[in-house]
NUFI-908549 format. One record per residue (C-alpha): x, y, z; residue number from 1. Coordinates in steps of 0.2 Angstrom, whole numbers, always signed. Example, Ala and Ser with C-alpha at 12.3 -4.5 7.8 and 13.67 -1.06 7.14 Angstrom:
// residues 2
{X = +62 Y = -22 Z = +39 i = 1} .
{X = +68 Y = -5 Z = +36 i = 2} .
***
This chain:
// residues 344
{X = +389 Y = +85 Z = -196 i = 1} .
{X = +389 Y = +101 Z = -206 i = 2} .
{X = +378 Y = +101 Z = -221 i = 3} .
{X = +377 Y = +114 Z = -234 i = 4} .
{X = +361 Y = +114 Z = -246 i = 5} .
{X = +362 Y = +126 Z = -261 i = 6} .
{X = +345 Y = +130 Z = -269 i = 7} .
{X = +338 Y = +143 Z = -280 i = 8} .
{X = +320 Y = +138 Z = -274 i = 9} .
{X = +317 Y = +144 Z = -256 i = 10} .
{X = +304 Y = +153 Z = -246 i = 11} .
{X = +294 Y = +163 Z = -249 i = 12} .
{X = +291 Y = +152 Z = -264 i = 13} .
{X = +277 Y = +140 Z = -262 i = 14} .
{X = +281 Y = +124 Z = -271 i = 15} .
{X = +286 Y = +105 Z = -269 i = 16} .
{X = +304 Y = +109 Z = -270 i = 17} .
{X = +303 Y = +121 Z = -255 i = 18} .
{X = +292 Y = +110 Z = -246 i = 19} .
{X = +304 Y = +96 Z = -248 i = 20} .
{X = +319 Y = +105 Z = -243 i = 21} .
{X = +312 Y = +114 Z = -228 i = 22} .
{X = +305 Y = +98 Z = -221 i = 23} .
{X = +322 Y = +90 Z = -224 i = 24} .
{X = +331 Y = +104 Z = -215 i = 25} .
{X = +320 Y = +102 Z = -200 i = 26} .
{X = +323 Y = +83 Z = -199 i = 27} .
{X = +342 Y = +86 Z = -201 i = 28} .
{X = +342 Y = +99 Z = -187 i = 29} .
{X = +332 Y = +88 Z = -176 i = 30} .
{X = +346 Y = +75 Z = -178 i = 31} .
{X = +359 Y = +87 Z = -172 i = 32} .
{X = +366 Y = +92 Z = -189 i = 33} .
{X = +371 Y = +110 Z = -192 i = 34} .
{X = +363 Y = +115 Z = -209 i = 35} .
{X = +367 Y = +130 Z = -219 i = 36} .
{X = +354 Y = +134 Z = -233 i = 37} .
{X = +362 Y = +145 Z = -247 i = 38} .
{X = +347 Y = +153 Z = -256 i = 39} .
{X = +342 Y = +168 Z = -265 i = 40} .
{X = +337 Y = +178 Z = -250 i = 41} .
{X = +356 Y = +180 Z = -246 i = 42} .
{X = +359 Y = +189 Z = -263 i = 43} .
{X = +353 Y = +203 Z = -275 i = 44} .
{X = +340 Y = +195 Z = -286 i = 45} .
{X = +331 Y = +198 Z = -302 i = 46} .
{X = +314 Y = +192 Z = -308 i = 47} .
{X = +314 Y = +176 Z = -318 i = 48} .
{X = +309 Y = +179 Z = -336 i = 49} .
{X = +290 Y = +174 Z = -339 i = 50} .
{X = +288 Y = +171 Z = -320 i = 51} .
{X = +292 Y = +187 Z = -310 i = 52} .
{X = +286 Y = +179 Z = -294 i = 53} .
{X = +302 Y = +169 Z = -294 i = 54} .
{X = +318 Y = +178 Z = -290 i = 55} .
{X = +335 Y = +173 Z = -297 i = 56} .
{X = +351 Y = +176 Z = -287 i = 57} .
{X = +365 Y = +187 Z = -294 i = 58} .
{X = +380 Y = +178 Z = -287 i = 59} .
{X = +398 Y = +175 Z = -292 i = 60} .
{X = +410 Y = +161 Z = -289 i = 61} .
{X = +421 Y = +171 Z = -276 i = 62} .
{X = +405 Y = +175 Z = -265 i = 63} .
{X = +400 Y = +157 Z = -265 i = 64} .
{X = +418 Y = +152 Z = -262 i = 65} .
{X = +419 Y = +163 Z = -246 i = 66} .
{X = +402 Y = +156 Z = -240 i = 67} .
{X = +408 Y = +137 Z = -242 i = 68} .
{X = +425 Y = +140 Z = -235 i = 69} .
{X = +418 Y = +149 Z = -220 i = 70} .
{X = +405 Y = +135 Z = -216 i = 71} .
{X = +417 Y = +121 Z = -220 i = 72} .
{X = +404 Y = +108 Z = -223 i = 73} .
{X = +406 Y = +89 Z = -222 i = 74} .
{X = +393 Y = +87 Z = -235 i = 75} .
{X = +386 Y = +98 Z = -250 i = 76} .
{X = +370 Y = +96 Z = -258 i = 77} .
{X = +365 Y = +105 Z = -274 i = 78} .
{X = +346 Y = +105 Z = -275 i = 79} .
{X = +343 Y = +115 Z = -291 i = 80} .
{X = +351 Y = +119 Z = -308 i = 81} .
{X = +349 Y = +138 Z = -306 i = 82} .
{X = +362 Y = +152 Z = -303 i = 83} .
{X = +366 Y = +147 Z = -285 i = 84} .
{X = +367 Y = +128 Z = -290 i = 85} .
{X = +378 Y = +132 Z = -305 i = 86} .
{X = +391 Y = +142 Z = -295 i = 87} .
{X = +392 Y = +130 Z = -280 i = 88} .
{X = +394 Y = +116 Z = -293 i = 89} .
{X = +409 Y = +126 Z = -301 i = 90} .
{X = +417 Y = +128 Z = -284 i = 91} .
{X = +416 Y = +110 Z = -280 i = 92} .
{X = +423 Y = +104 Z = -296 i = 93} .
{X = +437 Y = +117 Z = -295 i = 94} .
{X = +442 Y = +113 Z = -277 i = 95} .
{X = +438 Y = +94 Z = -278 i = 96} .
{X = +424 Y = +94 Z = -266 i = 97} .
{X = +412 Y = +80 Z = -267 i = 98} .
{X = +393 Y = +84 Z = -268 i = 99} .
{X = +376 Y = +77 Z = -271 i = 100} .
{X = +362 Y = +84 Z = -282 i = 101} .
{X = +343 Y = +81 Z = -284 i = 102} .
{X = +332 Y = +81 Z = -299 i = 103} .
{X = +315 Y = +89 Z = -294 i = 104} .
{X = +308 Y = +96 Z = -310 i = 105} .
{X = +305 Y = +90 Z = -327 i = 106} .
{X = +312 Y = +106 Z = -333 i = 107} .
{X = +314 Y = +101 Z = -352 i = 108} .
{X = +295 Y = +98 Z = -352 i = 109} .
{X = +292 Y = +115 Z = -343 i = 110} .
{X = +303 Y = +124 Z = -355 i = 111} .
{X = +295 Y = +116 Z = -370 i = 112} .
{X = +278 Y = +123 Z = -364 i = 113} .
{X = +285 Y = +141 Z = -364 i = 114} .
{X = +298 Y = +141 Z = -378 i = 115} .
{X = +302 Y = +130 Z = -394 i = 116} .
{X = +317 Y = +122 Z = -386 i = 117} .
{X = +319 Y = +103 Z = -390 i = 118} .
{X = +318 Y = +92 Z = -374 i = 119} .
{X = +333 Y = +82 Z = -380 i = 120} .
{X = +344 Y = +97 Z = -379 i = 121} .
{X = +339 Y = +102 Z = -361 i = 122} .
{X = +340 Y = +84 Z = -355 i = 123} .
{X = +358 Y = +84 Z = -362 i = 124} .
{X = +362 Y = +99 Z = -352 i = 125} .
{X = +355 Y = +92 Z = -336 i = 126} .
{X = +364 Y = +76 Z = -339 i = 127} .
{X = +380 Y = +85 Z = -339 i = 128} .
{X = +375 Y = +96 Z = -324 i = 129} .
{X = +372 Y = +80 Z = -313 i = 130} .
{X = +386 Y = +69 Z = -320 i = 131} .
{X = +399 Y = +73 Z = -307 i = 132} .
{X = +388 Y = +71 Z = -292 i = 133} .
{X = +392 Y = +56 Z = -281 i = 134} .
{X = +373 Y = +54 Z = -281 i = 135} .
{X = +358 Y = +62 Z = -290 i = 136} .
{X = +342 Y = +60 Z = -279 i = 137} .
{X = +326 Y = +58 Z = -289 i = 138} .
{X = +308 Y = +58 Z = -282 i = 139} .
{X = +302 Y = +41 Z = -288 i = 140} .
{X = +307 Y = +24 Z = -295 i = 141} .
{X = +298 Y = +29 Z = -311 i = 142} .
{X = +308 Y = +44 Z = -313 i = 143} .
{X = +324 Y = +35 Z = -309 i = 144} .
{X = +321 Y = +23 Z = -323 i = 145} .
{X = +316 Y = +37 Z = -335 i = 146} .
{X = +332 Y = +46 Z = -331 i = 147} .
{X = +343 Y = +31 Z = -332 i = 148} .
{X = +336 Y = +27 Z = -350 i = 149} .
{X = +341 Y = +45 Z = -354 i = 150} .
{X = +359 Y = +42 Z = -349 i = 151} .
{X = +359 Y = +49 Z = -331 i = 152} .
{X = +370 Y = +39 Z = -318 i = 153} .
{X = +372 Y = +37 Z = -299 i = 154} .
{X = +353 Y = +39 Z = -297 i = 155} .
{X = +345 Y = +36 Z = -280 i = 156} .
{X = +327 Y = +36 Z = -277 i = 157} .
{X = +323 Y = +49 Z = -264 i = 158} .
{X = +306 Y = +47 Z = -255 i = 159} .
{X = +295 Y = +61 Z = -250 i = 160} .
{X = +285 Y = +64 Z = -234 i = 161} .
{X = +269 Y = +72 Z = -227 i = 162} .
{X = +266 Y = +80 Z = -210 i = 163} .
{X = +251 Y = +70 Z = -203 i = 164} .
{X = +250 Y = +81 Z = -188 i = 165} .
{X = +245 Y = +95 Z = -200 i = 166} .
{X = +237 Y = +86 Z = -215 i = 167} .
{X = +224 Y = +75 Z = -208 i = 168} .
{X = +205 Y = +74 Z = -209 i = 169} .
{X = +198 Y = +89 Z = -201 i = 170} .
{X = +183 Y = +101 Z = -201 i = 171} .
{X = +178 Y = +105 Z = -219 i = 172} .
{X = +175 Y = +123 Z = -224 i = 173} .
{X = +158 Y = +130 Z = -227 i = 174} .
{X = +161 Y = +133 Z = -246 i = 175} .
{X = +143 Y = +134 Z = -251 i = 176} .
{X = +147 Y = +125 Z = -267 i = 177} .
{X = +137 Y = +111 Z = -276 i = 178} .
{X = +143 Y = +94 Z = -272 i = 179} .
{X = +154 Y = +84 Z = -277 i = 180} .
{X = +168 Y = +96 Z = -276 i = 181} .
{X = +183 Y = +92 Z = -287 i = 182} .
{X = +198 Y = +100 Z = -279 i = 183} .
{X = +216 Y = +104 Z = -286 i = 184} .
{X = +230 Y = +112 Z = -277 i = 185} .
{X = +243 Y = +119 Z = -289 i = 186} .
{X = +253 Y = +133 Z = -295 i = 187} .
{X = +243 Y = +141 Z = -309 i = 188} .
{X = +255 Y = +141 Z = -323 i = 189} .
{X = +256 Y = +133 Z = -341 i = 190} .
{X = +266 Y = +118 Z = -336 i = 191} .
{X = +253 Y = +112 Z = -323 i = 192} .
{X = +240 Y = +107 Z = -337 i = 193} .
{X = +226 Y = +114 Z = -327 i = 194} .
{X = +215 Y = +116 Z = -342 i = 195} .
{X = +214 Y = +97 Z = -344 i = 196} .
{X = +205 Y = +98 Z = -327 i = 197} .
{X = +195 Y = +114 Z = -329 i = 198} .
{X = +188 Y = +109 Z = -347 i = 199} .
{X = +181 Y = +93 Z = -340 i = 200} .
{X = +162 Y = +91 Z = -340 i = 201} .
{X = +159 Y = +86 Z = -322 i = 202} .
{X = +145 Y = +86 Z = -309 i = 203} .
{X = +146 Y = +98 Z = -294 i = 204} .
{X = +160 Y = +111 Z = -293 i = 205} .
{X = +178 Y = +113 Z = -297 i = 206} .
{X = +189 Y = +121 Z = -284 i = 207} .
{X = +207 Y = +128 Z = -287 i = 208} .
{X = +219 Y = +132 Z = -273 i = 209} .
{X = +235 Y = +141 Z = -278 i = 210} .
{X = +243 Y = +156 Z = -286 i = 211} .
{X = +253 Y = +159 Z = -301 i = 212} .
{X = +256 Y = +169 Z = -317 i = 213} .
{X = +240 Y = +162 Z = -326 i = 214} .
{X = +228 Y = +165 Z = -311 i = 215} .
{X = +220 Y = +181 Z = -318 i = 216} .
{X = +219 Y = +173 Z = -335 i = 217} .
{X = +211 Y = +157 Z = -328 i = 218} .
{X = +198 Y = +167 Z = -318 i = 219} .
{X = +193 Y = +176 Z = -333 i = 220} .
{X = +192 Y = +160 Z = -344 i = 221} .
{X = +183 Y = +150 Z = -331 i = 222} .
{X = +170 Y = +160 Z = -322 i = 223} .
{X = +161 Y = +145 Z = -316 i = 224} .
{X = +177 Y = +138 Z = -306 i = 225} .
{X = +180 Y = +144 Z = -288 i = 226} .
{X = +198 Y = +150 Z = -287 i = 227} .
{X = +203 Y = +152 Z = -268 i = 228} .
{X = +221 Y = +158 Z = -271 i = 229} .
{X = +236 Y = +152 Z = -261 i = 230} .
{X = +234 Y = +143 Z = -245 i = 231} .
{X = +246 Y = +135 Z = -233 i = 232} .
{X = +246 Y = +126 Z = -216 i = 233} .
{X = +230 Y = +123 Z = -207 i = 234} .
{X = +220 Y = +133 Z = -220 i = 235} .
{X = +226 Y = +121 Z = -234 i = 236} .
{X = +222 Y = +106 Z = -223 i = 237} .
{X = +204 Y = +112 Z = -222 i = 238} .
{X = +203 Y = +114 Z = -240 i = 239} .
{X = +209 Y = +97 Z = -243 i = 240} .
{X = +196 Y = +91 Z = -231 i = 241} .
{X = +182 Y = +100 Z = -240 i = 242} .
{X = +184 Y = +91 Z = -257 i = 243} .
{X = +177 Y = +75 Z = -263 i = 244} .
{X = +191 Y = +70 Z = -275 i = 245} .
{X = +208 Y = +78 Z = -278 i = 246} .
{X = +212 Y = +80 Z = -296 i = 247} .
{X = +230 Y = +80 Z = -302 i = 248} .
{X = +231 Y = +85 Z = -320 i = 249} .
{X = +250 Y = +88 Z = -321 i = 250} .
{X = +260 Y = +79 Z = -334 i = 251} .
{X = +277 Y = +87 Z = -330 i = 252} .
{X = +278 Y = +85 Z = -311 i = 253} .
{X = +291 Y = +72 Z = -304 i = 254} .
{X = +281 Y = +68 Z = -289 i = 255} .
{X = +268 Y = +80 Z = -283 i = 256} .
{X = +268 Y = +82 Z = -264 i = 257} .
{X = +250 Y = +88 Z = -265 i = 258} .
{X = +246 Y = +70 Z = -269 i = 259} .
{X = +251 Y = +63 Z = -252 i = 260} .
{X = +244 Y = +79 Z = -243 i = 261} .
{X = +227 Y = +75 Z = -251 i = 262} .
{X = +228 Y = +57 Z = -246 i = 263} .
{X = +233 Y = +61 Z = -228 i = 264} .
{X = +217 Y = +71 Z = -227 i = 265} .
{X = +207 Y = +56 Z = -233 i = 266} .
{X = +204 Y = +63 Z = -251 i = 267} .
{X = +205 Y = +50 Z = -266 i = 268} .
{X = +215 Y = +56 Z = -281 i = 269} .
{X = +211 Y = +56 Z = -300 i = 270} .
{X = +227 Y = +58 Z = -311 i = 271} .
{X = +235 Y = +54 Z = -327 i = 272} .
{X = +247 Y = +39 Z = -328 i = 273} .
{X = +263 Y = +50 Z = -325 i = 274} .
{X = +278 Y = +49 Z = -313 i = 275} .
{X = +271 Y = +53 Z = -296 i = 276} .
{X = +254 Y = +46 Z = -298 i = 277} .
{X = +260 Y = +29 Z = -305 i = 278} .
{X = +272 Y = +27 Z = -290 i = 279} .
{X = +260 Y = +34 Z = -276 i = 280} .
{X = +243 Y = +27 Z = -282 i = 281} .
{X = +245 Y = +11 Z = -292 i = 282} .
{X = +237 Y = -4 Z = -284 i = 283} .
{X = +233 Y = +5 Z = -268 i = 284} .
{X = +214 Y = +9 Z = -270 i = 285} .
{X = +218 Y = +27 Z = -265 i = 286} .
{X = +216 Y = +34 Z = -282 i = 287} .
{X = +212 Y = +31 Z = -300 i = 288} .
{X = +224 Y = +33 Z = -314 i = 289} .
{X = +218 Y = +35 Z = -332 i = 290} .
{X = +222 Y = +44 Z = -349 i = 291} .
{X = +203 Y = +49 Z = -347 i = 292} .
{X = +204 Y = +61 Z = -333 i = 293} .
{X = +185 Y = +63 Z = -332 i = 294} .
{X = +182 Y = +45 Z = -330 i = 295} .
{X = +196 Y = +44 Z = -317 i = 296} .
{X = +187 Y = +59 Z = -307 i = 297} .
{X = +170 Y = +50 Z = -308 i = 298} .
{X = +177 Y = +33 Z = -303 i = 299} .
{X = +187 Y = +41 Z = -288 i = 300} .
{X = +171 Y = +47 Z = -281 i = 301} .
{X = +167 Y = +29 Z = -277 i = 302} .
{X = +183 Y = +25 Z = -267 i = 303} .
{X = +185 Y = +23 Z = -249 i = 304} .
{X = +194 Y = +37 Z = -240 i = 305} .
{X = +201 Y = +25 Z = -228 i = 306} .
{X = +212 Y = +18 Z = -242 i = 307} .
{X = +219 Y = +36 Z = -245 i = 308} .
{X = +223 Y = +37 Z = -227 i = 309} .
{X = +232 Y = +20 Z = -226 i = 310} .
{X = +242 Y = +25 Z = -242 i = 311} .
{X = +248 Y = +42 Z = -234 i = 312} .
{X = +256 Y = +32 Z = -220 i = 313} .
{X = +269 Y = +26 Z = -231 i = 314} .
{X = +277 Y = +43 Z = -233 i = 315} .
{X = +287 Y = +51 Z = -219 i = 316} .
{X = +300 Y = +65 Z = -219 i = 317} .
{X = +310 Y = +54 Z = -207 i = 318} .
{X = +312 Y = +41 Z = -222 i = 319} .
{X = +316 Y = +56 Z = -233 i = 320} .
{X = +330 Y = +62 Z = -222 i = 321} .
{X = +337 Y = +44 Z = -220 i = 322} .
{X = +339 Y = +42 Z = -239 i = 323} .
{X = +347 Y = +60 Z = -240 i = 324} .
{X = +360 Y = +56 Z = -226 i = 325} .
{X = +365 Y = +39 Z = -234 i = 326} .
{X = +368 Y = +47 Z = -251 i = 327} .
{X = +378 Y = +61 Z = -243 i = 328} .
{X = +390 Y = +48 Z = -235 i = 329} .
{X = +394 Y = +40 Z = -252 i = 330} .
{X = +413 Y = +41 Z = -255 i = 331} .
{X = +419 Y = +53 Z = -268 i = 332} .
{X = +422 Y = +47 Z = -286 i = 333} .
{X = +439 Y = +48 Z = -293 i = 334} .
{X = +443 Y = +65 Z = -300 i = 335} .
{X = +446 Y = +57 Z = -318 i = 336} .
{X = +428 Y = +52 Z = -319 i = 337} .
{X = +423 Y = +70 Z = -321 i = 338} .
{X = +438 Y = +79 Z = -327 i = 339} .
{X = +428 Y = +84 Z = -343 i = 340} .
{X = +414 Y = +92 Z = -333 i = 341} .
{X = +427 Y = +101 Z = -321 i = 342} .
{X = +434 Y = +110 Z = -336 i = 343} .
{X = +418 Y = +120 Z = -339 i = 344} .
***
């Protein structure tokens, strides 16, 4: 089976979308699929406004058409709504090729953090983008219900996974920080709501692992917080194992793979009642969900790390690939059902 994945988010970016897609590609190739990832590294790029670390591809329809026709895929998946995703979508609609999409990011909420754009307008645009897909894959059941209420259709809940060979209880780092250590792993950017964590009055220490456009500002504003920068692989696993509680302050993430990486390292979680934490943690004893994040942090100190480890076992990249392949085999919808979108 030949599978083409079109994505505007790819390495060297470090985020949940890239983690999901790269792990999926590994799984698909292990199963004998031939996978082509169409990503920004194949094109000229420009920096994303307000976030220059992310590069946006300069790509036209004719270029995309040549790539797709040369590869001749059995299935096409459009993972993002950026320049590459838009052009591959245009091609599919023009040539009558079925495709699936995925909804990774609550982009309307992200955009609202940076510009006065009403969320309802951005959701209307996203609804139109995903409408002709045979399936739109979403990270959690909570997100599926939320998008269904907003008029999205053909939604499929698409689980995430964690590599427990890498993320496991391991030797903690000698950080020389007062205990307890409240840890977060996050892009340091406005939409991640890090201030909700950093402003808390907590005992011990706060530790932030990650990079992003606000890092220099946050270092200046919070001199008492330890900022470790971006970490990956074994180094990241050691940081997880060095904390006492994992704090997830985001109110815009659709899942948060860092949640299950932390759990796989035996780290209980404190979070707001948002998609991701609600689906991963509710009723498991692996974390505390509350609108009072400080109370959640303090309560999570009393949780049993074994419950965190048990919960992490529910998430595998094998199951993620199973859902993806099932969705990719859905029959194409009649052309009449998306004639209006194809006219774009």
